[in-house]
Structures are given as C-alpha cells and as structure tokens.
N, C-alpha and C positions, 0 to 999 in steps of 0.2 A: 481572621485570616482570609485573604482574597483567594478566589478560585483561580486555577491555572487557565490561561487562555488557549493552551494547546490541547488537542484531542488526539487519541490514538486511532489510526486507521489501518486496515489490513490491505496489503498489496497482494492480490491473488494472481497466480499465473494464468495466462490465456491458453496455455498448452493443455489444460484440463487435467493436470496431475494432482491438483489439490495442494501444491506447495505454495507457501505465502511468506511474506516479510511483514513486520509490523513497524510502522513509522509514525512519528509525531507530525502534526500539521496544525498551523494556526488558521482557523477558518475566517478570521477577520481580515487577514492580509492576503491569504491564498484562497480565493473563492472557487476556482475551478478544480475539478478532480485531478488527482495525481496520476501520472502515467510514466513508468520507467521501463527501460530495457535492461534487464538484469539476468543473471545466470540462474537457471532452474536445474538443480542437481538430479532430479528425477528424470527429466527429459534430456539431460546432459547437453544442453545448448542454451544460448541466450534467447529469451523470449520477452514479449511485452508483459508487464505487470500493471494491472489497473486497480484503482481504489474501490474497496468494498467496505461495508460497515462491519464492525466487530460485533458478533452476536453474544 
C-alpha cells in the first residue's frame, strides 16, 4: 500500500491564546507555509493563523 502524500499541519493562532486548527497539506504541490485569517474563539476575533509542526 502506498503512503499518503498529504501531511497534517497545525495552524496556530498569532493572538497567543493557544487555539489551533489542524489541516492537511500536500508538501509536493504546496511548498510554502500556510497562513490563513480565521476566527479565534478564545480571542473572540479574526486573527492570522500560521503553520507549525504537530508535536
């Protein structure tokens, strides 16, 4: 059976609340790090979420 080409990455809030989303990413097609503007319920506002490694 072949390995999956996608990896799981953690999108962590830049507000410093510790809130994060988990998203799949294909490192062969998308070489740059992910960055999204999403809702942080702990900060109760939309903030930037940047890609971090899942530990």
